[in-house]
C-alpha positions in Angstrom: 146.6 23.0 118.1 146.6 25.1 115.0 143.5 25.5 113.0 143.7 24.5 109.3 142.1 27.0 107.1 140.2 25.8 104.2 141.5 26.9 100.9 139.1 29.2 99.1 137.1 27.5 96.5 138.3 28.3 93.0 135.6 28.4 90.5 136.6 26.7 87.2 137.2 29.1 84.4 135.1 29.0 81.2 138.3 28.0 79.4 139.1 25.1 81.7 136.7 22.8 79.8 138.0 21.4 76.5 134.4 21.5 75.2 134.1 25.2 75.8 137.5 25.9 74.2 136.5 23.9 71.1 133.2 25.8 70.9 134.9 29.2 71.0 137.5 28.0 68.4 134.8 26.8 66.0 132.8 30.0 66.5 135.9 32.1 65.7 136.6 30.1 62.6 133.0 30.5 61.4 133.1 34.3 62.0 136.4 34.6 60.0 135.0 32.5 57.1 131.8 34.5 56.9 133.8 37.8 57.0 136.0 36.6 54.2 132.9 35.5 52.1 131.1 38.8 52.6 134.3 40.7 51.6 134.7 38.6 48.5 131.0 39.0 47.5 131.1 42.8 48.1 134.3 43.1 46.1 132.4 41.7 43.1 130.1 44.7 43.0 130.2 48.0 41.1 130.1 46.3 37.7 128.2 46.9 34.5 127.6 43.6 32.7 126.0 42.7 29.4 125.5 39.0 28.7 124.6 38.0 25.1 123.4 34.3 25.5 121.9 34.3 22.0 123.1 33.1 18.6 123.1 36.7 17.3 125.7 39.4 17.5 124.7 42.6 19.3 125.9 45.5 17.2 125.7 47.9 20.2 124.1 48.5 23.5 123.7 52.2 24.6 122.7 53.0 28.2 122.0 56.2 30.1 120.0 57.3 33.1 117.1 59.5 32.2 114.2 61.2 33.9 111.1 63.0 32.7 113.1 66.1 31.7 115.7 64.3 29.7 119.1 62.5 30.2 120.9 62.7 33.5 124.1 61.0 32.4 126.0 60.8 29.1 125.2 57.8 27.0 127.6 54.9 27.3 128.0 52.8 24.2 129.2 49.2 24.2 129.9 48.0 20.7 130.0 44.6 19.1 129.2 41.9 21.6 129.5 38.5 19.9 127.0 35.7 20.1 127.3 33.7 23.4 129.8 36.2 25.0 129.7 38.9 27.6 131.1 42.4 28.4 131.9 43.8 31.8 133.4 47.0 33.1 133.7 48.8 36.4 130.7 51.0 37.3 130.9 54.5 38.8 128.8 55.9 41.6 125.9 58.1 40.3 123.8 60.3 42.5 120.2 60.0 41.3 118.6 61.2 44.5 115.2 62.7 44.0 115.1 62.1 40.3 113.1 58.8 40.0 115.3 58.1 37.0 115.2 55.1 34.7 118.0 53.2 32.9 117.4 53.7 29.2 118.7 50.8 27.2 119.0 51.1 23.4 120.3 48.0 21.5 120.6 46.6 18.1 121.0 43.0 17.0 122.7 42.3 13.7 120.4 42.7 10.7 117.7 44.2 13.0 116.5 47.6 14.0 117.3 49.6 17.1 115.0 48.8 20.1 114.9 50.5 23.4 113.3 50.3 26.9 113.4 52.2 30.2 114.0 50.0 33.1 113.8 50.4 36.9 113.5 53.3 39.3 116.6 54.9 40.6 116.1 57.4 43.3 119.3 57.5 45.3 123.0 57.1 45.2 123.7 54.1 42.9 127.1 52.4 43.1 126.1 48.8 42.6 125.8 46.2 39.8 123.8 46.6 36.5 123.3 43.3 34.6 121.6 43.2 31.2 121.1 39.6 29.9 119.8 38.5 26.5 118.7 34.9 26.5 117.4 32.5 23.9 113.9 31.1 24.3 112.1 28.1 22.8 110.8 30.3 20.0 113.7 31.3 17.7 112.1 34.7 17.0 111.8 35.6 20.7 114.7 36.7 22.9 114.2 37.3 26.6 116.0 40.4 28.0 116.5 40.7 31.8 117.6 43.9 33.5 118.7 43.8 37.1 120.4 46.5 39.2 121.0 46.8 42.9 123.3 48.4 45.5 125.4 46.1 47.8 124.8 42.5 48.8 121.2 42.7 49.8 120.1 45.9 47.9 117.9 48.7 49.0 114.5 48.6 47.2 113.4 51.9 48.7 115.9 53.9 46.6 116.8 51.5 43.8 114.4 49.0 42.1 115.3 47.4 38.9 114.4 43.7 38.3 112.6 43.5 35.0 112.2 41.1 32.1 111.1 41.7 28.5 110.4 39.6 25.5 111.8 40.8 22.2 110.1 39.6 18.9 112.9 39.7 16.3 110.5 39.0 13.4 108.5 42.1 14.3 111.4 44.2 15.7 109.4 45.1 18.8 109.3 44.6 22.5 106.5 42.4 23.8 104.7 42.7 27.2 
């Protein structure tokens, strides 16, 4: 009589279960969607934006990076931003390492005087977004100005910090706060 050998036990593969295959498929789709979202968000960076959400025309906005010994970059002038409109352009990488620079912003509303402020601390390579917003408030003589700048999606607050708000009193032609 011949002996019948038992067939070796075959362990089921991870992919033999329909549940496991579905789980891997869903995980792959989630990873692809998140990758696409991050690429889309990152492609929206390196912009310089000015939003004028007021009823007044901005005659000009002049910006430059300065430090205690003077300007580090040439002044960039954006002229004539109409009421309730915006301006946007591509930003260039600027190496501000070791300077503790500020973004100097000079601006003038129609029928007003030039005002200026220094915003933020820039102490590294900056190749991100700068956004300057002018918004109406409940008081018709007060405009809120917000200045934000950051590198990348999450930003690096050790090298670049710029998240400031100012109130502008148009009747007195002065910055408040």
